[in-house]
Backbone of each chain as ProteinMPNN parsed JSONL, in Angstrom:
{"seq_chain_A": "GAVVSQHPSWVICKSGTSVKIECRSLDFQATTMFWYRQFPKQSLMLMATSNEGSKATYEQGVEKDKFLINHASLTLSTLTVTSAHPEDSSFYICSANLSGDEQYFGPGTRLTVT", "coords_chain_A": {"N_chain_A": [[9.126, 6.391, -17.285], [9.35, 5.211, -13.832], [12.081, 6.303, -11.804], [14.894, 5.135, -10.116], [17.604, 5.893, -8.12], [21.007, 5.241, -7.135], [23.645, 5.759, -4.795], [26.96, 5.532, -3.63], [28.013, 4.526, -6.991], [30.04, 2.75, -7.057], [32.277, 1.524, -4.567], [35.208, 1.361, -2.636], [36.474, 0.039, 0.281], [38.25, -0.204, 3.405], [38.786, -3.111, 5.403], [36.824, -3.399, 8.301], [35.851, -0.839, 8.388], [32.956, 1.342, 7.927], [30.32, 1.597, 5.538], [28.093, 3.633, 3.719], [25.232, 3.366, 1.716], [23.139, 4.967, -0.555], [19.733, 5.087, -1.57], [17.48, 6.386, -3.795], [14.231, 7.411, -4.756], [13.414, 9.061, -7.575], [11.312, 10.362, -8.944], [8.973, 9.701, -7.741], [7.1, 8.814, -4.801], [8.015, 6.529, -2.308], [6.848, 4.334, -0.075], [7.771, 1.944, 0.626], [10.807, 0.293, 0.248], [13.236, -1.93, -1.131], [16.069, -3.934, -0.37], [18.654, -5.631, -2.002], [21.117, -8.198, -2.48], [23.725, -9.234, -4.586], [25.77, -11.746, -5.642], [28.636, -12.526, -7.72], [27.66, -13.946, -10.794], [25.368, -14.94, -9.716], [21.93, -14.91, -8.578], [19.637, -12.314, -7.483], [19.336, -11.704, -4.038], [16.999, -11.116, -1.605], [17.519, -8.864, 1.0], [16.365, -7.16, 2.915], [13.348, -5.423, 3.804], [12.521, -2.132, 3.533], [10.824, 0.221, 5.368], [9.175, 3.282, 5.312], [9.567, 5.452, 7.969], [9.486, 3.488, 9.906], [10.826, 0.474, 11.45], [13.096, -1.608, 9.604], [12.398, -4.699, 7.912], [13.994, -7.676, 8.157], [15.373, -10.33, 6.193], [15.605, -13.85, 6.801], [18.619, -14.863, 8.24], [20.049, -12.584, 7.638], [22.045, -10.192, 9.121], [20.87, -7.815, 11.208], [22.181, -5.937, 12.739], [24.487, -5.573, 11.429], [23.89, -4.767, 8.858], [22.586, -1.914, 8.542], [19.556, -0.284, 8.137], [17.903, 2.59, 7.096], [15.027, 4.455, 6.627], [14.213, 7.291, 6.14], [12.699, 9.169, 4.785], [10.142, 9.615, 2.246], [11.423, 9.305, -0.125], [13.963, 8.375, 0.2], [16.156, 5.815, 1.143], [18.587, 4.295, 3.18], [21.408, 2.126, 3.298], [23.633, 0.871, 5.535], [26.656, -0.668, 5.748], [28.162, -2.066, 8.321], [31.326, -2.282, 9.992], [32.766, -3.575, 7.853], [33.703, -6.512, 6.036], [35.848, -8.539, 3.92], [34.162, -10.561, 2.884], [31.787, -9.288, 2.642], [31.866, -8.007, 0.305], [30.198, -7.246, -2.593], [27.456, -6.858, -4.908], [25.161, -4.44, -4.434], [21.753, -3.801, -4.595], [18.952, -1.679, -4.807], [15.369, -1.373, -4.682], [12.12, -0.065, -5.56], [8.595, 0.097, -5.087], [6.082, 1.025, -7.375], [2.918, 2.132, -7.202], [2.269, -0.305, -6.068], [2.596, -2.487, -7.783], [4.575, -2.96, -10.207], [8.076, -3.283, -9.801], [10.781, -1.077, -9.503], [14.179, -0.807, -10.191], [17.294, 0.268, -8.794], [20.518, 1.311, -10.119], [22.466, -0.117, -8.865], [25.176, -0.778, -6.514], [28.533, -1.311, -6.363], [30.38, -2.898, -4.033], [33.55, -3.187, -2.666], [35.571, -4.708, -0.376], [38.604, -4.376, 1.131]], "CA_chain_A": [[8.947, 5.446, -16.199], [9.893, 5.593, -12.544], [13.536, 6.252, -11.743], [15.504, 4.92, -8.808], [19.052, 6.105, -8.211], [21.824, 4.783, -6.016], [24.929, 6.435, -4.669], [27.736, 5.653, -4.863], [27.872, 3.408, -7.919], [31.02, 1.772, -6.597], [33.041, 1.998, -3.417], [36.223, 0.477, -2.078], [36.755, 0.432, 1.656], [39.121, -1.119, 4.137], [38.133, -3.994, 6.359], [36.575, -2.799, 9.603], [35.182, 0.45, 8.257], [31.535, 1.293, 7.574], [29.988, 2.207, 4.248], [26.681, 3.945, 3.561], [24.732, 3.386, 0.346], [21.849, 5.659, -0.629], [18.778, 4.714, -2.61], [16.485, 7.448, -3.914], [13.223, 7.394, -5.809], [13.576, 10.422, -8.073], [10.094, 11.009, -9.444], [7.788, 9.192, -7.069], [7.304, 8.545, -3.386], [8.016, 5.098, -2.043], [6.763, 4.006, 1.342], [8.517, 0.703, 0.814], [11.928, 0.012, -0.639], [13.821, -3.237, -0.879], [17.517, -4.041, -0.571], [19.081, -6.937, -2.461], [22.556, -8.42, -2.66], [23.964, -10.14, -5.697], [27.15, -12.195, -5.81], [28.919, -12.773, -9.144], [27.035, -15.066, -11.482], [24.234, -15.429, -8.944], [20.75, -14.067, -8.683], [19.443, -11.353, -6.407], [18.779, -12.223, -2.794], [16.411, -10.056, -0.799], [18.116, -8.727, 2.32], [15.456, -6.529, 3.866], [12.314, -4.506, 3.328], [12.671, -0.864, 4.23], [9.536, 0.901, 5.48], [9.321, 4.677, 5.711], [9.118, 5.803, 9.299], [9.48, 2.374, 10.849], [11.99, -0.393, 11.353], [13.154, -2.495, 8.449], [12.148, -6.122, 8.128], [15.129, -8.392, 7.593], [15.186, -11.721, 5.818], [16.293, -14.805, 7.662], [20.045, -15.001, 7.972], [20.676, -11.279, 7.432], [22.317, -9.583, 10.426], [20.347, -6.451, 11.215], [23.149, -5.027, 13.354], [25.57, -5.367, 10.474], [23.321, -4.056, 7.712], [21.641, -0.96, 9.124], [18.704, 0.34, 7.127], [17.134, 3.738, 7.562], [14.114, 4.96, 5.58], [13.797, 8.495, 6.857], [11.738, 9.956, 4.015], [9.441, 8.844, 1.216], [12.235, 9.191, -1.332], [15.334, 7.996, 0.509], [16.477, 4.743, 2.075], [20.033, 4.083, 3.212], [21.93, 0.862, 3.81], [24.986, 1.028, 6.048], [27.356, -1.91, 6.055], [29.041, -1.731, 9.446], [32.485, -3.149, 10.19], [32.77, -4.394, 6.638], [34.739, -7.525, 5.845], [35.929, -8.918, 2.506], [33.024, -11.382, 2.452], [30.652, -8.392, 2.368], [32.025, -7.497, -1.056], [29.072, -7.726, -3.383], [26.707, -5.847, -5.655], [23.959, -4.143, -3.65], [20.746, -3.156, -5.446], [17.705, -1.349, -4.134], [14.217, -1.223, -5.562], [10.955, 0.562, -4.956], [7.336, -0.189, -5.75], [5.236, 2.114, -7.833], [1.508, 1.717, -7.156], [2.111, -1.649, -5.548], [2.786, -3.566, -8.749], [5.892, -3.105, -10.786], [9.206, -2.808, -9.017], [11.82, -0.395, -10.259], [15.45, -1.064, -9.539], [18.398, 1.192, -8.959], [21.604, 0.793, -10.956], [23.366, -0.971, -8.085], [26.411, -0.273, -5.928], [29.557, -2.357, -6.246], [31.19, -2.715, -2.823], [34.73, -4.026, -2.536], [36.217, -4.521, 0.924], [39.981, -4.892, 1.024]], "C_chain_A": [[9.595, 5.937, -14.929], [11.405, 5.403, -12.512], [13.991, 6.098, -10.3], [17.01, 5.085, -8.964], [19.74, 5.543, -6.984], [23.133, 5.545, -6.019], [25.682, 5.868, -3.483], [27.483, 4.457, -5.791], [28.914, 2.335, -7.61], [31.823, 2.383, -5.46], [34.014, 0.908, -2.979], [36.509, 0.947, -0.668], [37.642, -0.618, 2.316], [38.319, -1.932, 5.137], [38.002, -3.311, 7.711], [35.892, -1.453, 9.551], [33.717, 0.25, 7.873], [31.291, 2.052, 6.285], [28.484, 2.443, 4.17], [26.329, 4.027, 2.087], [23.344, 4.025, 0.356], [21.018, 5.152, -1.803], [17.683, 5.77, -2.641], [15.487, 7.154, -5.032], [13.105, 8.841, -6.294], [12.268, 11.103, -8.458], [8.829, 10.405, -8.858], [8.127, 8.95, -5.606], [7.144, 7.059, -3.125], [7.956, 4.849, -0.54], [7.551, 2.744, 1.654], [9.625, 0.593, -0.223], [12.535, -1.32, -0.222], [15.322, -3.19, -1.145], [17.873, -5.487, -0.912], [20.608, -6.987, -2.51], [22.717, -9.452, -3.761], [25.443, -10.462, -5.774], [27.365, -12.538, -7.276], [28.276, -14.05, -9.659], [25.876, -15.674, -10.688], [23.067, -14.462, -9.05], [20.667, -13.111, -7.496], [18.809, -12.031, -5.198], [18.263, -11.052, -1.979], [17.043, -10.043, 0.582], [17.085, -8.205, 3.325], [14.452, -5.656, 3.128], [12.375, -3.273, 4.191], [11.339, -0.108, 4.202], [9.731, 2.313, 6.026], [8.748, 4.909, 7.098], [9.061, 4.667, 10.301], [10.696, 1.491, 10.619], [11.916, -1.278, 10.109], [12.857, -3.93, 8.87], [13.235, -6.9, 7.411], [14.769, -9.837, 7.253], [16.016, -12.617, 6.744], [17.755, -14.917, 7.247], [20.767, -13.69, 7.729], [20.822, -10.587, 8.785], [21.881, -8.127, 10.422], [21.314, -5.461, 11.853], [24.311, -4.742, 12.421], [25.096, -4.535, 9.276], [22.196, -3.144, 8.236], [20.867, -0.261, 8.012], [17.899, 1.444, 7.766], [16.308, 4.281, 6.405], [13.454, 6.213, 6.141], [12.781, 9.338, 6.102], [11.131, 9.08, 2.937], [10.257, 8.676, -0.058], [13.651, 8.694, -1.054], [15.392, 6.861, 1.512], [17.99, 4.564, 2.034], [20.35, 2.724, 3.823], [23.354, 1.115, 4.267], [25.552, -0.339, 6.395], [28.385, -1.574, 7.132], [30.158, -2.763, 9.586], [32.613, -4.144, 9.033], [33.959, -5.356, 6.606], [34.757, -7.925, 4.375], [34.745, -9.751, 2.02], [31.757, -10.557, 2.224], [30.745, -7.785, 0.971], [30.948, -8.11, -1.941], [28.488, -6.56, -4.17], [25.395, -5.653, -4.903], [22.991, -3.333, -4.515], [19.497, -2.858, -4.615], [16.58, -1.27, -5.164], [13.082, -0.571, -4.803], [9.727, 0.205, -5.769], [6.661, 1.088, -6.199], [3.824, 1.56, -7.923], [1.335, 0.244, -6.835], [2.363, -2.781, -6.514], [4.239, -3.694, -9.191], [6.969, -2.549, -9.865], [10.247, -2.202, -9.94], [13.118, -0.469, -9.475], [16.455, 0.056, -9.79], [19.501, 0.543, -9.77], [22.609, -0.061, -10.198], [24.6, -0.246, -7.589], [27.369, -1.44, -5.756], [30.421, -2.049, -5.043], [32.339, -3.717, -2.823], [35.405, -3.697, -1.207], [37.592, -5.174, 0.877], [40.564, -5.226, 2.395]], "O_chain_A": [[10.301, 6.945, -14.927], [11.941, 4.471, -13.111], [13.55, 6.812, -9.4], [17.616, 4.479, -9.848], [19.128, 5.39, -5.927], [23.662, 5.924, -7.064], [25.096, 5.73, -2.409], [26.815, 3.496, -5.408], [28.693, 1.152, -7.872], [32.021, 3.597, -5.398], [33.693, -0.28, -2.956], [36.761, 2.132, -0.446], [37.762, -1.75, 1.849], [37.295, -1.478, 5.648], [38.957, -2.714, 8.208], [35.4, -0.97, 10.571], [33.293, -0.857, 7.54], [31.977, 3.029, 5.983], [27.693, 1.563, 4.511], [27.027, 4.671, 1.303], [22.488, 3.671, 1.168], [21.539, 4.834, -2.872], [17.031, 6.023, -1.628], [15.863, 6.704, -6.115], [12.742, 9.734, -5.528], [12.142, 12.317, -8.303], [7.741, 10.572, -9.408], [9.297, 8.891, -5.227], [6.243, 6.415, -3.662], [8.916, 5.126, 0.178], [7.946, 2.507, 2.796], [9.399, 0.78, -1.419], [12.36, -1.769, 0.911], [15.781, -2.485, -2.044], [17.466, -6.428, -0.23], [21.284, -5.96, -2.572], [21.953, -10.412, -3.856], [26.274, -9.571, -5.949], [26.408, -12.81, -8.001], [28.351, -15.101, -9.022], [25.454, -16.797, -10.963], [23.204, -13.345, -9.548], [21.532, -13.112, -6.619], [17.873, -12.821, -5.324], [19.0, -10.108, -1.696], [17.101, -11.07, 1.258], [16.949, -8.731, 4.43], [14.676, -5.218, 2.0], [12.294, -3.346, 5.417], [10.798, 0.167, 3.131], [10.366, 2.513, 7.061], [7.587, 4.598, 7.365], [8.629, 4.868, 11.436], [11.491, 1.731, 9.711], [10.839, -1.641, 9.636], [13.042, -4.312, 10.025], [13.381, -6.794, 6.193], [13.968, -10.474, 7.937], [16.984, -12.184, 7.37], [18.079, -15.049, 6.067], [21.994, -13.683, 7.624], [19.841, -10.415, 9.509], [22.458, -7.302, 9.713], [21.272, -4.271, 11.542], [25.038, -3.767, 12.611], [25.837, -3.7, 8.757], [21.038, -3.547, 8.352], [21.45, 0.282, 7.074], [17.296, 1.271, 8.825], [16.84, 4.536, 5.325], [12.296, 6.194, 6.558], [12.072, 10.141, 6.709], [11.553, 7.941, 2.738], [9.829, 7.978, -0.977], [14.46, 8.6, -1.977], [14.776, 6.914, 2.577], [18.602, 4.671, 0.972], [19.664, 2.245, 4.726], [24.196, 1.53, 3.47], [25.004, -1.068, 7.222], [29.363, -0.875, 6.869], [29.964, -3.952, 9.333], [32.573, -5.361, 9.214], [35.052, -5.05, 7.081], [33.788, -7.68, 3.656], [34.365, -9.651, 0.853], [30.773, -11.059, 1.681], [29.813, -7.127, 0.51], [30.807, -9.33, -2.023], [28.973, -5.431, -4.099], [24.613, -6.592, -4.755], [23.364, -2.312, -5.093], [19.05, -3.688, -3.822], [16.822, -1.119, -6.361], [13.077, -0.525, -3.572], [9.802, 0.03, -6.985], [6.667, 2.098, -5.495], [3.579, 0.603, -8.658], [0.373, -0.385, -7.275], [2.348, -3.942, -6.105], [5.019, -4.447, -8.609], [6.805, -1.501, -9.241], [10.551, -2.737, -11.006], [13.155, -0.23, -8.268], [16.462, 0.695, -10.843], [19.43, -0.647, -10.077], [23.501, -0.66, -10.799], [25.021, 0.762, -8.157], [27.056, -2.428, -5.091], [31.126, -1.039, -5.031], [32.137, -4.924, -2.959], [35.764, -2.548, -0.95], [37.72, -6.37, 0.616], [41.709, -5.67, 2.487]]}, "seq_chain_B": "KQEVTQIPAALSVPEGENLVLNCSFTDSAIYNLQWFRQDPGKGLTSLLLIQSSQREQTSGRLNASLDKSSGRSTLYIAASQPGDSATYLCAVKNQGGKLIFGQGTELSVKP", "coords_chain_B": {"N_chain_B": [[7.99, -22.828, 0.82], [8.698, -20.49, -1.647], [10.219, -21.261, -4.722], [12.163, -20.396, -7.503], [12.993, -21.29, -10.736], [15.165, -21.163, -13.502], [15.566, -22.07, -16.855], [17.334, -22.405, -19.934], [20.526, -22.158, -18.137], [22.386, -20.795, -19.535], [22.599, -19.52, -22.846], [23.334, -19.572, -26.258], [22.922, -18.087, -29.32], [22.583, -17.666, -32.905], [22.356, -14.5, -34.573], [19.099, -13.3, -35.348], [17.596, -15.506, -34.795], [14.636, -16.927, -33.313], [13.78, -17.273, -29.889], [13.267, -19.024, -26.756], [12.912, -18.5, -23.348], [12.783, -20.101, -20.231], [10.879, -20.267, -17.197], [10.152, -21.464, -14.023], [8.037, -21.966, -11.167], [7.415, -22.853, -7.752], [5.248, -22.426, -6.036], [2.013, -21.655, -6.686], [0.555, -19.536, -5.777], [0.821, -16.633, -6.513], [1.327, -13.073, -6.827], [2.113, -11.478, -8.96], [4.19, -11.764, -11.934], [7.396, -11.007, -13.084], [9.572, -10.136, -15.737], [12.975, -9.435, -16.15], [15.794, -7.643, -17.431], [19.301, -7.788, -17.226], [22.25, -6.13, -17.65], [25.818, -6.677, -17.721], [27.244, -5.871, -14.608], [25.351, -3.95, -14.064], [22.177, -2.5, -13.02], [18.743, -3.666, -12.824], [16.482, -3.904, -15.559], [13.129, -3.542, -16.113], [11.175, -5.665, -18.092], [8.719, -6.99, -18.787], [5.593, -7.258, -17.166], [3.421, -9.481, -15.685], [0.267, -9.86, -14.469], [-1.308, -11.926, -11.976], [-3.76, -12.748, -12.891], [-3.593, -12.632, -15.577], [-2.667, -13.944, -18.86], [-0.724, -13.474, -20.745], [1.746, -11.098, -21.882], [2.845, -8.526, -24.077], [5.548, -6.847, -25.63], [6.865, -5.13, -28.091], [9.334, -7.027, -29.592], [9.18, -8.923, -27.697], [7.502, -11.433, -25.849], [5.706, -12.554, -23.159], [4.498, -15.295, -21.351], [2.16, -16.707, -19.008], [1.409, -19.427, -17.009], [-0.23, -20.095, -14.433], [-1.287, -22.256, -13.029], [0.308, -24.425, -13.658], [2.667, -23.481, -12.866], [4.486, -22.043, -14.516], [6.337, -19.904, -16.714], [7.1, -18.3, -19.779], [9.494, -16.555, -21.736], [9.481, -15.142, -24.77], [11.557, -14.297, -27.398], [11.658, -12.635, -30.318], [13.287, -12.726, -33.496], [16.108, -12.339, -32.745], [18.727, -10.088, -31.645], [22.152, -8.895, -31.554], [22.268, -6.928, -29.572], [20.484, -7.852, -27.736], [21.825, -9.443, -26.035], [22.385, -10.379, -22.779], [21.694, -10.916, -19.268], [18.786, -12.586, -18.362], [16.244, -12.288, -16.083], [13.795, -13.86, -14.147], [11.123, -13.173, -11.973], [8.976, -13.742, -9.237], [6.269, -12.301, -7.508], [5.182, -12.646, -4.289], [2.249, -13.005, -2.183], [2.86, -11.485, -0.013], [4.28, -9.41, -0.989], [6.956, -9.638, -1.628], [9.691, -10.057, -3.891], [10.773, -12.92, -5.537], [13.563, -14.259, -6.986], [14.681, -15.985, -9.95], [17.6, -17.825, -11.037], [18.487, -16.818, -13.37], [19.014, -16.48, -16.947], [21.697, -16.509, -19.031], [22.113, -14.85, -21.914], [23.498, -14.962, -25.12], [23.813, -13.433, -28.152], [24.98, -14.017, -31.24], [26.586, -12.158, -33.807]], "CA_chain_B": [[8.868, -21.746, 0.407], [8.695, -20.319, -3.105], [11.483, -21.409, -5.434], [12.05, -20.033, -8.912], [14.055, -21.934, -11.501], [15.211, -20.749, -14.897], [16.279, -22.978, -17.747], [18.647, -22.876, -19.502], [21.334, -21.188, -17.406], [23.073, -20.0, -20.552], [22.107, -19.811, -24.184], [24.022, -18.825, -27.306], [22.197, -18.264, -30.573], [22.979, -16.712, -33.951], [21.45, -13.375, -34.782], [17.918, -13.541, -36.157], [16.797, -16.634, -34.297], [13.622, -16.766, -32.274], [14.189, -18.108, -28.77], [12.364, -19.094, -25.613], [13.506, -18.687, -22.031], [11.808, -20.734, -19.351], [10.882, -19.961, -15.77], [9.144, -22.238, -13.287], [7.945, -21.616, -9.752], [6.835, -23.982, -7.027], [4.005, -22.045, -5.366], [1.204, -20.935, -7.67], [-0.115, -18.386, -5.145], [1.639, -15.451, -6.768], [0.623, -11.821, -7.095], [2.453, -11.227, -10.352], [5.484, -12.28, -12.374], [8.072, -9.975, -13.844], [10.814, -10.476, -16.424], [13.94, -8.349, -16.135], [17.047, -7.776, -18.148], [20.422, -7.205, -16.499], [23.53, -6.08, -18.346], [26.914, -6.904, -16.765], [27.589, -4.788, -13.691], [24.292, -2.941, -14.042], [20.949, -2.843, -12.332], [17.741, -4.411, -13.582], [15.506, -3.192, -16.367], [11.896, -4.312, -16.213], [10.761, -5.916, -19.467], [7.293, -7.298, -18.855], [4.941, -7.606, -15.909], [2.169, -10.205, -15.904], [-0.512, -10.034, -13.26], [-1.669, -13.34, -11.776], [-4.991, -13.041, -13.631], [-3.319, -12.523, -17.008], [-2.027, -15.094, -19.485], [0.469, -13.051, -21.453], [1.999, -9.678, -22.136], [3.719, -8.353, -25.237], [6.169, -5.547, -25.818], [7.786, -5.219, -29.22], [9.716, -8.393, -29.983], [9.094, -9.766, -26.51], [6.194, -11.923, -25.423], [5.81, -13.387, -21.962], [3.27, -16.009, -21.012], [2.075, -17.185, -17.629], [0.463, -20.497, -16.696], [-0.094, -20.141, -12.988], [-1.636, -23.578, -12.496], [1.445, -25.336, -13.819], [3.853, -22.829, -12.314], [5.452, -21.8, -15.583], [6.289, -18.713, -17.55], [8.105, -18.284, -20.828], [9.788, -15.289, -22.393], [9.772, -15.39, -26.175], [12.227, -13.179, -28.055], [11.621, -12.832, -31.761], [14.321, -12.096, -34.337], [17.095, -11.871, -31.766], [19.784, -9.187, -32.101], [23.283, -8.861, -30.615], [21.928, -6.053, -28.454], [19.665, -8.579, -26.753], [22.727, -10.184, -25.157], [22.272, -9.93, -21.386], [21.105, -11.943, -18.403], [17.349, -12.384, -18.207], [15.808, -12.774, -14.778], [12.373, -14.013, -13.879], [10.857, -13.005, -10.542], [7.563, -13.786, -8.859], [5.931, -11.561, -6.305], [4.215, -13.394, -3.517], [1.174, -12.197, -1.619], [3.437, -10.567, 0.967], [4.927, -8.3, -1.677], [8.386, -9.862, -1.876], [10.081, -10.633, -5.176], [11.681, -14.066, -5.471], [14.2, -14.316, -8.289], [15.371, -17.148, -10.462], [19.053, -17.663, -11.181], [18.773, -16.086, -14.594], [19.527, -17.108, -18.161], [22.662, -15.624, -19.696], [21.887, -14.963, -23.344], [24.489, -14.376, -26.024], [23.371, -13.455, -29.535], [26.18, -13.82, -32.056], [26.304, -11.524, -35.103]], "C_chain_B": [[8.932, -21.684, -1.114], [10.098, -20.483, -3.661], [11.246, -21.142, -6.908], [13.261, -20.589, -9.648], [13.994, -21.47, -12.943], [16.089, -21.712, -15.693], [16.21, -22.402, -19.16], [19.396, -21.803, -18.714], [22.067, -20.263, -18.367], [22.612, -20.468, -21.919], [22.861, -18.945, -25.181], [23.337, -19.125, -28.621], [22.752, -17.31, -31.622], [21.911, -15.634, -34.112], [20.29, -13.771, -35.687], [17.047, -14.685, -35.671], [15.74, -16.184, -33.316], [14.014, -17.686, -31.121], [13.193, -17.997, -27.613], [13.166, -19.325, -24.342], [12.415, -19.178, -21.086], [12.003, -20.368, -17.888], [9.804, -20.823, -15.121], [9.192, -21.857, -11.816], [7.114, -22.667, -9.032], [5.489, -23.675, -6.376], [3.184, -21.179, -6.309], [0.481, -19.719, -7.088], [0.738, -17.135, -5.291], [0.753, -14.247, -7.04], [0.869, -11.38, -8.532], [3.81, -11.844, -10.68], [6.111, -11.229, -13.279], [9.321, -10.56, -14.506], [11.688, -9.226, -16.47], [15.116, -8.684, -17.046], [18.128, -7.123, -17.297], [21.667, -7.292, -17.368], [24.639, -6.19, -17.316], [27.232, -5.681, -15.915], [26.541, -3.707, -13.559], [23.109, -3.411, -13.213], [19.989, -3.573, -13.254], [16.818, -3.48, -14.357], [14.276, -4.074, -16.496], [11.48, -4.44, -17.672], [9.249, -6.081, -19.578], [6.802, -7.688, -17.467], [3.635, -8.294, -16.243], [1.469, -10.371, -14.566], [-0.98, -11.483, -13.177], [-2.923, -13.73, -12.571], [-4.788, -13.019, -15.141], [-2.611, -13.774, -17.527], [-0.756, -14.715, -20.221], [0.537, -11.541, -21.57], [2.993, -9.587, -23.283], [4.277, -6.939, -25.239], [7.196, -5.688, -26.927], [8.06, -6.654, -29.621], [9.627, -9.378, -28.826], [7.65, -10.168, -26.219], [6.407, -12.829, -24.229], [4.458, -14.023, -21.684], [3.335, -16.471, -19.563], [1.016, -18.273, -17.532], [0.604, -20.75, -15.201], [-0.34, -21.548, -12.442], [-0.475, -24.556, -12.596], [2.741, -24.724, -13.294], [4.911, -22.535, -13.351], [5.223, -20.45, -16.262], [7.365, -18.852, -18.613], [8.275, -16.855, -21.34], [10.237, -15.618, -23.804], [10.395, -14.124, -26.753], [12.277, -13.486, -29.543], [12.786, -12.104, -32.429], [15.428, -11.496, -33.474], [18.199, -11.044, -32.427], [20.94, -9.216, -31.108], [23.031, -7.979, -29.397], [21.036, -6.699, -27.413], [20.538, -9.359, -25.775], [22.729, -9.57, -23.767], [21.836, -11.132, -20.556], [19.64, -11.593, -18.186], [16.894, -13.072, -16.918], [14.29, -12.799, -14.701], [12.17, -13.869, -12.373], [9.36, -13.061, -10.291], [7.371, -12.993, -7.574], [4.889, -12.356, -5.55], [3.203, -12.447, -2.875], [1.688, -11.216, -0.583], [4.197, -9.422, 0.345], [6.398, -8.498, -1.986], [8.596, -10.488, -3.243], [11.068, -11.77, -4.95], [12.233, -14.279, -6.872], [14.68, -15.707, -8.648], [16.846, -16.827, -10.623], [19.437, -16.926, -12.454], [19.226, -16.97, -15.74], [20.447, -16.097, -18.84], [22.577, -15.86, -21.199], [22.994, -14.262, -24.124], [23.972, -14.539, -27.446], [24.557, -13.076, -30.41], [25.823, -13.176, -33.393], [26.581, -12.473, -36.264]], "O_chain_B": [[9.186, -22.687, -1.781], [11.053, -19.913, -3.135], [10.261, -21.6, -7.488], [14.403, -20.386, -9.237], [12.919, -21.391, -13.538], [17.178, -22.103, -15.273], [15.143, -21.947, -19.572], [18.942, -20.662, -18.636], [22.333, -19.102, -18.054], [22.282, -21.636, -22.126], [23.013, -17.74, -24.982], [23.187, -20.287, -28.997], [23.322, -16.272, -31.286], [20.732, -15.843, -33.824], [20.475, -14.488, -36.671], [15.896, -14.819, -36.085], [15.911, -15.207, -32.588], [14.532, -18.777, -31.36], [12.413, -17.05, -27.503], [13.994, -20.233, -24.272], [11.272, -18.723, -21.143], [13.123, -20.188, -17.409], [8.679, -20.899, -15.614], [10.237, -21.479, -11.288], [6.228, -23.288, -9.618], [4.676, -24.58, -6.186], [3.613, -20.089, -6.686], [-0.139, -18.956, -7.829], [1.307, -16.639, -4.318], [-0.408, -14.379, -7.427], [-0.054, -10.961, -9.231], [4.489, -12.378, -9.803], [5.443, -10.64, -14.129], [10.032, -11.372, -13.913], [11.228, -8.127, -16.779], [15.378, -9.842, -17.373], [17.92, -6.055, -16.721], [22.088, -8.377, -17.77], [24.436, -5.838, -16.154], [27.46, -4.591, -16.439], [26.816, -2.648, -12.995], [23.048, -4.557, -12.767], [20.372, -4.04, -14.327], [16.427, -2.417, -13.874], [14.369, -5.22, -16.936], [11.437, -3.45, -18.402], [8.59, -5.398, -20.362], [7.5, -8.354, -16.702], [2.825, -7.758, -17.0], [2.024, -10.959, -13.637], [-1.04, -12.182, -14.188], [-3.122, -14.904, -12.884], [-5.701, -13.349, -15.898], [-2.041, -14.552, -16.763], [0.178, -15.511, -20.32], [-0.445, -10.821, -21.389], [3.862, -10.444, -23.445], [3.59, -5.974, -24.904], [8.257, -6.284, -26.738], [7.142, -7.406, -29.949], [9.97, -10.55, -28.981], [6.721, -9.368, -26.325], [7.202, -13.766, -24.286], [3.415, -13.374, -21.77], [4.409, -16.606, -18.978], [-0.133, -18.069, -17.924], [1.455, -21.526, -14.767], [0.327, -21.977, -11.5], [-0.295, -25.411, -11.728], [3.784, -25.377, -13.283], [6.099, -22.747, -13.109], [4.105, -19.945, -16.365], [8.415, -19.449, -18.374], [7.331, -16.066, -21.37], [11.249, -16.289, -24.006], [9.848, -13.028, -26.623], [12.869, -14.478, -29.966], [13.21, -11.032, -31.997], [15.647, -10.285, -33.482], [18.558, -11.257, -33.585], [20.733, -9.531, -29.936], [23.534, -8.262, -28.31], [20.852, -6.154, -26.324], [20.032, -9.884, -24.783], [23.037, -8.39, -23.597], [21.636, -12.226, -21.083], [19.299, -10.454, -17.868], [17.129, -14.261, -16.703], [13.607, -11.872, -15.137], [12.963, -14.387, -11.587], [8.573, -12.491, -11.046], [8.212, -13.02, -6.676], [3.84, -12.701, -6.094], [3.303, -11.229, -3.019], [1.027, -10.217, -0.298], [4.706, -8.553, 1.052], [7.029, -7.608, -2.555], [7.812, -11.32, -3.699], [12.073, -11.606, -4.258], [11.478, -14.457, -7.827], [15.037, -16.505, -7.781], [17.284, -15.703, -10.378], [20.57, -16.465, -12.6], [19.753, -18.063, -15.533], [20.037, -14.986, -19.178], [22.924, -16.933, -21.692], [23.37, -13.128, -23.827], [23.721, -15.658, -27.894], [25.072, -11.961, -30.332], [24.867, -13.595, -34.046], [26.397, -12.101, -37.423]]}, "name": "protein", "num_of_chains": 2, "seq": "GAVVSQHPSWVICKSGTSVKIECRSLDFQATTMFWYRQFPKQSLMLMATSNEGSKATYEQGVEKDKFLINHASLTLSTLTVTSAHPEDSSFYICSANLSGDEQYFGPGTRLTVTKQEVTQIPAALSVPEGENLVLNCSFTDSAIYNLQWFRQDPGKGLTSLLLIQSSQREQTSGRLNASLDKSSGRSTLYIAASQPGDSATYLCAVKNQGGKLIFGQGTELSVKP"}
């Protein structure tokens, strides 16, 4: 099946710094990738849709200047959390579509902001 | 606005039992419905995908049904095993391509 990887798997950063998370589709090309956030014991909330070669589409309530998304190639999308604060601590998961139907998810990145 | 609800929120069963997880959605105009499994601190593993024109899908001990008109889906797990313990998430894809998730059912299968 299709494989999506994320890096890093976990990261601890200090408040006010920026953190970049990478999402890669390893064995297929993805023109569209999705970024989700998951708080403990809660479900996944879609943050934004990342489109290769164009601007990301953000969901209502998600600050685009805080969560910068870049989809520079067909296999890589990055999410940068700028000026991170403790409330940004969460589990960030990306996904990609294969042939428009099934979505494949990465293993997630645990972000802790101290 | 599409809303997805899963019942129960948590379920504990002894090993060997058959069980049913429920998922309901408010807008029947869906593209497909997917069931996922999530282990603690991990990403999602796709279990079954049902297209909007389909009624059910089966994979091993898992069977998922879809009744689009009533806005319901069920995930049936036969002969449950301790290794089935995880959180099960239901998600519907709308016509715009976005996945809307339920809150999940946390399943514990006791040996």
